[in-house]
Each structure stands twice: as C-alpha cells, then as structure tokens.
N, C-alpha and C positions, 0 to 999 in steps of 0.2 A: 324674364324668362328662367328657368331653370338653368343652373352650371354658367349664367352670364359671366359672372365674376369668379369662377375659377376658369371659365375660356382665356379672361382676358389674362389672368395671370400666367398660364402656359404657355401662350402668343408671347408674351413679353420675354419669357425666359428662354423659348426656342428663339426668339428674334436674336438674342445675344450669341445663342450658338451659332445663328447662321451667319453673322458677321466675321466669323473666324473661319478662314480657310482650311487650317488641319487642328483638328482637337486633339487636345492633351487629356489625360486622366486626371488632374485638379480641373481642367473646365468643364468636365462632365460630372465631377461630384459637386462643382458648385452650383451647376444647372440644377442638379437631383436633389438639393437643400431647398431650393426655390419652390420645385415643383411637390415637394413634401409639405413645406410651409402652406402651399396654395391646397392641398389636399386636406390639412388637417383645417385650415380656415372653411373650408367647404362641409364641414361635420361629418369627412370620412373619418372612421373608427381608426383610434391609433394605432392598434396592432396592424389592422390591414394597410393602411398607410404605410406602415415600416415595412413590410414584407412586401408591398409593391415596389417601393424604392429599391431594395437589395435586390430584388429580379431585375428591374430595368439598370441599374447600374454594372450589375453581373455582364449582363449581355453586351452593354454600351462600352466596355473598356475591353471587348475583346477583339479580335482580328479584323469581324465584319463593318465594325465601326471606323477604327484606326486606319485602316489601310484603304477605305471609302474613298471617291474621289469626290462624293455628296455626305461627309460625314455628320453633319445636323439633319440631314432628311434621313440618314439610316437611324439616328437616335428617335425623330419624331416616329417612323415606323414601328420601333420596339416598343413605344409608349403606347402608341395605337395597338399594337399586338396584346400588349398588357392589360390594358383598361378592356379589350374586348374578353379575354379570359378572365378578368375580376368579376365580370358582369354575366359571364356564363356562355360564352362562346357562340353559342346558336339560341335562337328563339325558338320556345316552345310554347305551342296553344294548348286549347284543351282536346283531347283524343276523344270522338265520341264513339261510343259502344256500335257495334254492329248488330247488337240484339238491345234496341232500347228499353227504358229510357236512362239517358246519361245522367247520373246525379252531381250536381256540383253544391257543395256548402259554403257560403259566405261567412266567413267569420273576421273579429277584428273589435277596437275598443268604438266606445260611443263617439261619434262624430268622426270617425274616418271615412265615411262616403258610401258604406255597405249597401244602402238601400238604393241609392242612386246609381252605384255601379252594378248592380245585380239587374238595373232595368240598361244599363248600356251593354251588358253582354247579351245580356237578352235580343236587343238591337243588334247588334255583331251579326248573332247567328240567325237571326230573320233573314238579315240580307243574303246569306249563304243559303237559304231556302229550309232551315232549321224550324222546329214548332215548340220554342220554349214554353214553360209554364212557370210562373212568379209563385213562390211560397210564401207566406206571411209567417213567420216563426216568431218575430218579436213580438211579444205579447205585453212585453212590460213599458216600454217608450211611448209616452201620450202621443198619438196619432199617426204611429209607425205605420199600421195597417193600412190607413188612408194616403198616406206619402206613397206607399208600394202600389195601390189602386193608380194613383194619379200619374206616376212616373211609369207604370206599366202599359197604361194606356196611351201614352204619348210613344211608347217604344214599339206599341202595337201586338206587346204580349198579354194573356189571360193572368190574373192572379187570384191563387188560390187560399181561402182565409177559412177560418173556424174560429173567429176570435178569439177568446181568451184559454182555449182548449191548452192542455200540456203541450210543447213544442215538438215533442218526439210523436205525440200522436197525430198533429198536425201534419208533418212530415210523414208518415205512414199512409195516411187518407190520401195525402198529394200525391204520393208515389204511384198508390192504387189507380186512382183518378185519372192521372198520366197515362198509364198502362191503357185504361179503358176508352180514352178520347183520343191516343194517337200522339200525345207530346213526346217527343225524342230526346228533350232536355228539360230537366229538372232544374231549377235554381232555388235554395234554401234561403232566404235573405234571414239570418238569426240574431239574435239579440245581442248588443254590446254592454259592456260597462266603463267606466270612468278609469278604471284599470283593472289590471289582471289579477282575478280571485280565485279560488277553487269552486265555487258555485257556478261559476260562468263555465269553466272547463267540465265540470261534471254535467252540466246542462248538453253541451256539446258531444260530450262521450256518450250521451243516453242517445242523442239523435242518430248516432253513427251505427248504434247497436238498432235502431228503429229501423233503418232504410241502408240499404247498399251504397256509401256514398264513394263516388270513383273520384271526384277531386275536390279537396278543401283549401280554398283559396284564402288566403289571408290578407286583408285590405290593410294598408298603411298609409297614412298620411306621409307624404315625402316633407312637409314643411316641419315635423315634427323632429328630425334630424337623429341627434346619438338616440334618444328614448325609443326611435322606430326599431333599431336594431336588439335592444332589449326587449321590445315587445315581440317581436319575430321570434328572438330565441325562446322565450316563456312559450308561446303557443306552439311552437314545433316540437318542444321538449313535452309538454302536458298532451297536447292534442293529436300534434303530428300534420302537419302541412303539405301540400305537394306543390304549392307556388304563390305567388306573392301580386297582388295587384297594387301600384303605387299610384297614389293619388295624387293632384295638384301639381303635377310636373309643369305645368304651365306657370305658377304661382312664382312669387319672390321668393324662390327657394334655394340655398345654398346645393341640395341635390347630394349630400354626401349619404342618406339612405339607400338610394340606388347603386352607389358604389361599395357599399359595406352588406347590405343585407344578404347579398348572394355569396360573398366569403364567409360570413360568420354563420348563417344558416345552412349553406349547402342546397337551399333550395332555387330555383329559376324565379326571376321575375316574368311573370307572364303577358301583365297588359299592364297599359298606363296609361291614366286618366290626363287628357292635356286640354281641357275645357271644360265647361259648365253643360254644354247641349249634349243629348243623349250621342250624338254622332262622332262624339270628343271621345273616342277610346283608340288607342293604337295597340297592335301587337307590338311587343317590345323586344326588338332587335339589338343586342348589345353591340353589334360591328358599326351598326348605325349610330347609335347613341356615342360611341366613342368618337366616331366620326365628326357628331356635332360639338363635342365638347372641345375637339383638337379644332374647330373652326372650320372644318373640311367640308360641311355642309350634309344633307341628306337627300340627294337626288332621288334615290329611289322610294322613299317614303311620299315624297312630291307627286311623284308618275301615280303613286296607286291611290292618293288620295284624288288628283285629276281623273284617273279612270273610275272611282268610285261616283264622284259627283257629276261628272260630265255626260251628258246625254248624249251618246254617240251618233245618233240619226239628226240631232238636233245640230252639232258638232260637225257632221259632213256637208246639211244645209248651209250651214253658216260660212263655210269654206266655197262651197260652191257658188254659193250669191256673191261673198267678197270677190272670187274670180269673175265672175260674170259682171261687176260692177253693178249689183243689184242690193248691196248691203246698205242697209237703211238704220236709224235710231232703236229700232225694236230689236235688231240683231245687238248692237252694241249694249244694249239693256241686260239682256241675255248672258252676254258675255261678263258683263259685271257680276251679275248673280250667281252665275259660276264660280266667280273670283273668290267672292263672301262666302259661299259654300265652302272653300276651301280653307277658310280662316283669316280672310284677308291677306293685305301686305305683309305684316308682320309676320304670320306664320309661313307663308310660303318663303318669305326673305329668311328665316332663322334655317329654313332646309337649304340654301342655297352655298356653295363654296363663300367663305369670305363675308357672308351675311351677317355675321354677328360684329362686326366693324361698323354697320351701317347703322348711324345713331337713330335713338327712338323717337326723336323730334321729326326726322324724315320721314320714317314708316308713320308717325301718326298724319304728318302733312298727307302721304300717299292716301291713307283711307279715307282723309277728309275729302281728298280731291273726288274719288270715286263716290262717296256720300254726295256729293254736291252736282256731280256729273247724274247721277241716278235722279236726284231729285228735281232735275232740270227737264229729263227727259221724260219723266211722270208728268210734269206739267205740262207738256205738247199733248195736243190732240192727235187721236190716231193718224187723221191724215197728214199733220205734221211730221209724225214721226216717220211715215211713210215715204213722204216728199219735202225734206227739210227745206227745199227751194222755196215753199211757201212763204217761209216765216219771215215777214218784213219787219220793220222797226216798232210797229204798232203791237205785232203780236210778240216781239220779244220783249217788251215791256211787260206784258200780262206772263209771260211764260216766268221771268224775272220774279214779280210779285208773287205770284201761284208757287213757287220751288224757294221763298225767301234768300233769294240770291240777285246779284247785280247783273245789269244788261251786258257788262265787259264778259263775266261768267259764260251767257249765253253765247256771247261771240267768240269767246276762247274755244267752246266745243264744238260749234257750228265751223271755224274755222280748222279744226283738226278733222271732222269729219269731210269736208273738201278736200285736206291734204290727203287724208289716205283713199278717197277717189281717184284722185289725180294719180298716186302714185301705184295705184293698181292699175291705173292705163299703162303706165311707164311699164309695168312688171310685164305686161303682155308683148310688149315690143322688146322691151331689154331686161328678161328676167332676174340675171344675177344682180346687176344695180338696182334694180327695183327693190328687192327683198333686201337688200343689206341698207338700203334708206328707210324702209318701212319698219324696221326693228327699231330704231332711235325716234319716230314719231311722237310717242308722248312724252319722252324725256323732259 
C-alpha cells in the first residue's frame, strides 16, 4: 500500500520521542533528521522536504511542546497539521455549473490512466445523480476509442466519438450534443504522449479554445515518483491545470508525489485512484491522508464506503433477523459480499487506527478465510442455507467437495453460526454481556 514504508519510519521516529518524558531541542532535531530521511526515501521533493522540516522544527521547539505534559504527542500533532497543509488543507472536488454542461478536460502522459479515470469520475458523478458524457478525443493511440467505450459501458456513461476527426472538432460537437441531450457533465479524454512535447500542449490549447473548459485535471501515476512533480509543473506552466488526479495509490508506491505535487504546483489533488475497479476512486482529503500516513487510520472514509456499498434496507432487515434469531447463511453471505465491495479485509484494516501494524500475511489470511466461507455457503442448497440444522455428515462431505474445502472447514463455519445464534439468545436476556462476547466471535 502507498506510504507503507514512510508510515513505518515515521512511527519508529515518534516511538523514540514517546519514550522520553521531557523533550529537549536536541531530541526534536534528532527526530526531525529521521523524518527528513523518511520523506526523501519516500521520493518527496528535496526542497519540499527541507521546508517541511524547517516549519515543524520551528513549531516543535516552542513553548507549546517544551512545556506540555505530553510533548511527543504535541510534536505528532504538529507533524499531522503540517502534512495536511502540505497536501492542500481541504478537499476540493469538481464544481458543477448551475448552467450545464460542466466541461472537464483530462490530460497527462501516456499510460497514466486517463481513460480509466475518466470513466471512474463519470461513475462517481452518476452515483450522485448526474448525467456525464465521455468524449473520445484521443485519436492517435490504437484502440483508445474502443477502450473508452468498454469502460464507459461498465460505468454506465454514454461515449461520444467521431473517429479520427480533429480533437477540437470532436470536443465542440460533443459539447453541442451534451446540451441537446441533457448531459450536465462532459469529460474529455485527451491524447497522451510518452513525454511532454509542444505538439501535445498545442492540441490541448486548441481544445480549450473550442469549448469552455471548466476544469483541467492532470492525471499522474503516483508510482512515477519525482518525475510526477516535473510533469505537473510542465503541464501547469504550458496548459494551466485546476487539479490533479493521482492514480495507483493502492500500489507499492513510495507516495512522494502526493506530498510534493501540491507544494510545487499550488494545485490541489482532487481525486485518488485506489484500485482497478471503476468504484475505486476517492475524493482526496488531505487531513485523512495525513492521518493514514501517521498510522492513525481513516475512519471517516471507511464509514463513507460502508454507506455507499451497504444497502440500508438490507442492513436493517439483517439486524432485525439477527435480533429475532432468524439470521441464516444467506444473511451471512450478504455480509461477506458487502465487505468485499468495501475492498476486503486489507482495505478496511488500512483505514483503522493502528491498522498499518497488522502484517500482510494476517490480512491475506483473513481474506482467504472469507473466500472459503463464501465458497462453503454457496455450495449449500437453498434449504441448507435457510436451515443449517439439516446439514448431516453426508451433506457436509458434499459441501466440502463442492467448495474445494475440508469437512473441518464446514464444521468450523457451522460452529461459528451456532455460537452466533447462542449469543443472540443471551443478548436478549443480558444485552451488555452478549454484545461484548459477540464482538470477538470470529477472532
């Protein structure tokens, strides 16, 4: 996951600070040297890292830290505030015009993920009740139009294309089409290059002259590192960008681009791509990202994901069935499916305070366990799911064979189900004690 190495190094530096009851100026400066090395190793721009450390050090050697009862916590608080400020202080999405359509131009280098993230942004706004139109302005890359059609169909957004017509002509006609057909958002998927060149910049300029572009979003691959900052600076200087979309933040990236782009260009990071699926797009919240980097989790994003993926009516029905002791294997299967929609155990754990400390092997084990449970339940007949008491040794062998598991695995899930029912009966009699025990049942 992004920032994993940076989080570990920062945690180690702060752990040494916490071990000291009272901090001296040399203690803080020694810790800041470690923080600076961690930032540089994470591919943060040298000038950005230097200025960041200077600001944190200046605040940390002041009276608010030195005279505090918990000086180490005060230093961590200052680092969190400065990290948030470094990434833009507040989240800024795309402003939708009161007089449609709003035009968003996606630009960036080839392979940065423009086409996929055009569809992701379309999908994001469809969920909010908007009617986006995807426009194929990349007429050079083989199969670029076909790719946009495929991801557009998956996202549920129509695609406008005119083959190999000039991009500015395509943009102009798409804008007219959107006005005639009630599309309130036009997303232009423009061509990329292997490197920044004058021809590319001129083409983007012509598109801007052809249609009233409201937002120019630069798509940057977070795994590129320092080059991402140089690319952002070039595009901002020659075309003018309004915001940045960082892709592959879920990958094995050092994350320095996220900490450097805003400081170097002055432009906010608006969205972050956190996976391959079209729903794997997050509005970038600097304060939440700072919290993740410092190992404090991101509970707000976790709650929002749960609200997006959870069917409220289903959730209420499941809770009611659980309290009435009518919860069956179908309900359990639904709960596993909801968790998978949220990204699985690894994605959920990364957003919880201290989640970064959980080993990757443990997280993989949890995901495997849920996959195994899902396979076992799916191998049951409808009658067996509704009434697990029907499952005798012969049926257990059939279920195990059908799910590619062992009879012991089937027995385990049946025991857990029985425990859950038993605890629900206890909750009715002793609500406090029952709830406390229910929390650790699947440990």
